[in-house]
N, C-alpha and C positions, 0 to 999 in steps of 0.2 A: 558166366561172369562170377568171379570170386566174391564172397560176402565180405563186408567190411568187418574188421576185428571188433569184438565187443569189449568195451572198457571194463576193467576190473573195478571192484569196489574201492573207493578212495581210501587211502590210509588214514588212520586216525591221527589227529594233531591237536595241539593246544588251541583252544578257541581264541581268535583274535580279539573277541569281545572281552575276554578275561584279562588279557594283557592291556587292552585299552582302558578298562576299568581300573586296573592297577595304577596306570599313569595318571588317570583323572583324580584318584584319591591321593597318590603319593605327593604330587606337586603342591597342593594346598596344605597338606599336613607338614611338608618340609618348610613351607613358608611360615606357618604358625610356630613351629619349633624354632626357626631362625629368629623370629621376633622375641620369643621367650628367652633365648640365649642372649640376644642383644640387650634386653631390658634387665634380666635378673642375674646373669652371669658376668657378661662384659661390663654391664652398668652397675655392678655392685659397688657400694661405697668403699669397700676395702681396697679397690684398685685405684683410688685417687688420694692424693695428698690431703691430709686433714679429714678424710672421710667425706669430702664434698664432691659429688659427681660433676658439679659445675667448675671445679678447680682443675689443677694440672694433674695428669695421670701419673700414677706411681709405678706402673708396670706396663707390660705389653697389652694386657687385657684392657686396661684403661685407655691406652693409646688407640687400640682398635675401636673401642666404643666412640672415641672422639672423631672417628672417620665419618660420622653422620648417618643420615637415614638410608644411604645407599648400602651400608654394611649389612643390614638384614637381608637385602636382596642378594648380595654376593654370598652370604652364608647359606641362603636357600640354594643357590647354584651348587655350592660345595656339597651340601647334603644330598642334592639330586645326583651328583656324580657317584657318591657312595651307594645310594639306594639303588639306582639303576644298574650299577656295576654288579652289585650282589645279585640282583634279579637276573641279569644276563648270565652270570656264572652258574646259577642254578639251572636256568633253562637250557643253556648249551651243554652243561654237564649231563642233564637228562637225555638230551639229544644224542650225545656220544654213546650212551649205553652203559652197561654194567662193567665192561672191561675195555682195555685199550682198543681203539679203532683200528690201528695198524695190525694188531694181532687178530682181530676179528676178520679183517679183509683177507689176511693170509689163510685163515681157516676156511673161509668161504671159497677162496680160489683153489685150495686143496681138494675140497669136496667136488668142486666143478670139474677139476682135472680128472678125478676118479669117476665122474658121472653120477655121483650120489646127490641128487637134487633134494631128496627128502631130508637127508642129514643137514644139508645147507639151510633148508627151511627151518629145521628144528634149532639150528644154531642161531638163527635170527630171533626165534622166540626166546632164547636164553639171553641174547644180547640186549634186546629192546632198544628203544630210542629211535631217532629219525633215520639214521643210516640203516639200521636193521629193518625199519618199516619199508623203506624204498626198495631195498634188496629183496625183501620178502615178496613185495608186489611184483618185481621182475621175475622171481622164481615161480610165483603162481602163474604168471602169464606163460612162462616157459613150459610148465606142465600142461596148460591148456592147449598150447600150440602143438605139443607132441601128439595129441589125439585129434587135432583138427585136420580134416581131410579136404577142406574146401580151398586151401591156399597153398601156394608153392613155398619153397624154403625162403626165398627173398622176402615175400610178403610176411611170412611168420617172423622172420628176423626183424623186419621193420615194425611189426606190431609189438614185439617185446621191447624194442628200443623206445617206442612211443609211450608205452606203459610206464617205463622207468622214468622217462622225462616228465610225465604227468604227475607221478608220485613225488618226484623231486620238487616240482612246482608247488605242490601242496605243503611240503615241509619247510621250504626255504623262507617264506614270509614269517613263520613263527620264530625262526632263528634270528632274523634281521630286525624284528620288531623292537622298538624303543632305542635302537642304535641311533636313529635320527636325533633323538633328544640329546644323547651324549655328544654327537657330532655338532649339534647346535650350540651346546655349552662351550665348545672350543672357541667359537667366535664371540658370543655374547658375554662370556666371562671377562675377557680382556676389555671389550668395549664398555661394559658397565663399570668396570674398575676405572677406566679412563674418565668416564662421565663423573664418577664420584670425586676423582682427583681434580678435574676442571672445576667442579662445583666448589670444592674446598679452596682451591686457589682463588677463585672469584671472591669468595667470602673473606679470605685472608687479606687480599689486596684492597677490598672495599673497606675493611676495618682499618687498614693502614691509611687509606685516603681520608677517612672520617676523623681519625684520632691524631693525624699528623705524624710526626716522627715517632717511630717505634724502635725498640731495641732489637738488635739482630737476633737475640735469643728467642724473643717472642715470635718474630717472623719465621725463624727456622722451625720453631715448634709447630706453627700453623701449617707450614709446608710439609713437615714430617707427617702430621695427622692426615693431610690430604692424600699423601702418597700411599697411605695404608690401603686405600681402595684399590689402587693399581696392583699392589703386592698381592692382595687376596684374589683379584681378578686373574692375574698371571698364574697364581697357584692353581686356581680352578681350571684354567685352560690347559695347563701342563698335565694335570691329572686326567682331564678329559681326553687329550690326545693319546696318552699312554693306554688308557683303558679301551678307547676306540680301536687302536691298532691291535691290541691283544685279542679283542673279540673278532675283528675282521680276519685276523690270522687263524683263529680257531674255526671260524665258519668256512674259510677257504680250505682248511685241512679236511673238514667233513665233506665239503663239496667234491674235493679231489678223490676222497675215498669212495664216494658214491659213483663218480664217473669211472674210476678205475674198475670197481667191481661190476658196474653195469656193462662196461665194455667186455669184461671177461665172460659175463653171462651170454651176451649176444654172440661173441666169438665162439664160445663152447657149443651153443646151439647150432650155429652155422656149420662148424666143423663136424659135428656128430650127425648131421642130417644131409650131408653132401652125398650125391650118388656118383 
C-alpha cells in the first residue's frame, strides 16, 4: 500500500497576532485623535461668530462641531478607514511581490513548459510575497514527487495539488485580515450618522417645544447641524465601500494567479510523467 504524502514545511506568513495587535492599538488611538480634532480643531473659537464656541458657527468646521458628541465617533470611523486602508495596501503589496504578478505567472509558466523547475523555484525567491511562497511550495513538492517511488502518477499529482491548497490556506487569512473592519464601517458609518441626526432633531424640536414659536432660520440652523452627522456617516460608508471593493479585487487577482499557476504545475507534472 502506498505511503501517504508527507506535508511540506508550511510557508512563512505574517503572524495573525501582529495584525490583531495593530487593530487593537489603531482603534483607540484613532478615537483619541478624533476627540482631539473635535475639541481643538473643529471647536476652535475662530470657527464661531464672535469667537464664542457656544454661538453660531462661522464656517464648516464650526458647523461640524455643532453636530454634537456623535461627531468624534464618526471622525474615528473615518480615520479607521484611512488607517486600515493604508495597512491593507502595504500588506497586499508585499503579498504581490517585487514585480507584476501577471508577469511573474508568465515567467513561471515558461519555465514549467521548458521543464526547468529549478529556474522556476529561483524565480519565486526573486519575486517573494504570498503568491511566490505558494508556488514555491508546489514546486518543492513537485521535486519531491519526482524521486518518490512509492506512489503512482495520480497519487503524486494529488499530493502536489494538496500541498498547493494547504499553502494557499496559510496565506489567504493574512491577506483578508482587517477587511472585516472596513466592511463593518460600511454599515455602522451610516447608522451612527443617522443616530446623531435623530439625536440632533430631537434636541431641536424639544427646544422648539420649550421656547414656543421660533424663527424659521433658527430651526433650519438646528436641522442643518443635525444633518452634519448623516453627511459624515455617508462619507465614511462610501469610502469604506470603495476601499473594500479595491482590496477584494486585489485579493481575487492574487488568488486567481495562484490557482492558475498551481494548475499549470499539476498539469506539467502529470504530462511529463505519463507512460
